[in-house]
N, C-alpha and C positions, 0 to 999 in steps of 0.2 A: 503493497499500499502504500501509496508517493506521505511523502509531509501536505500538502493540498489534501489530498482527498485525507486523512487527518487531521486535516482542521479542518473541513466543510461536516465532518462526521461531528464535529465537540459544539461546531456552533448549533448543527442541528439543535442535537438535542440536549443540548447545556438548561435550554430554558424547563427544560424535565428534571431532571437531575443535578442538578445546581442547589448545593446547601448554605445555610448562610454562619458565619461565623457566633461562638457563641463568649461567654465572659472565662470560659474553663474550655475550650482549646476549639481547634484552627476548625475549620469542613475542608476533608480529604478535596483537591480541587475536581475539575468534570475531567482536565484531562489524562488524570491519573486514574478516576476510574475507571472512565472506560479504557485502559492502554489493561488496568491490571483483569476489568473484563474481554480485551478480545483474548489476555495471555489467558485467562483459564477457558475462556472455547476451544482457541487454535491448540493449547499443550493438553487439555484433561487434567493440569493439578489438582491437588488438591489444597484444599483454602489451608489444611497447613503451609502446607511446600507455598502457599501466595506470601498465608501467614511472616511467611519465614525472611522474604522474598522482599516481601514492600512493607515490614513493618503494621499492616494493616490489622489489626483482629479477624480470628475466622471470623465470629457475627455481626461482626463490621461486611466484610468480605463477598459474603451471601447476601447481603440485603444493598449492596454494591451490583451485584453478579440478575439479581432476579429486576434493580432500576431498572439497571447498565437496557440489559435487555429487554425490556417493558416499550422504556425509551425510542429505542432503535426498532423498533416492530413498527410503533406510530409512523416515526417519522419515514421509516424505509421500507412500507406496506407497496403502497407503487412499484418499487423494483423486486420486491420478494414475491417469487413464483409455488405457490402452494397445489398438491392434487383442493382436488375437489370435495377429499374424505375426510381433509382437515374443518373443512368447512362445516360438511354434515355434524361432526362428535365434540365441539366445539361448546 
């Protein structure tokens, strides 16, 4: 994936997955959320492995992966081809 495509993807999903900083901790940036998700999807690494690799907790990673996948489906639904079987069984 080119860096331009990655930046476009970040721009598309940012409104759906961006979190705000709190007094207690800084939010995980959208680019890092996308990178964690893409790494998980590409490699099938466990959340524990990603935890050690990124320093983000397993619990956060599980939430991030679900949120980013939902956002990717929403913003790319016109580009994703799914079988009719999947539409009938939602």
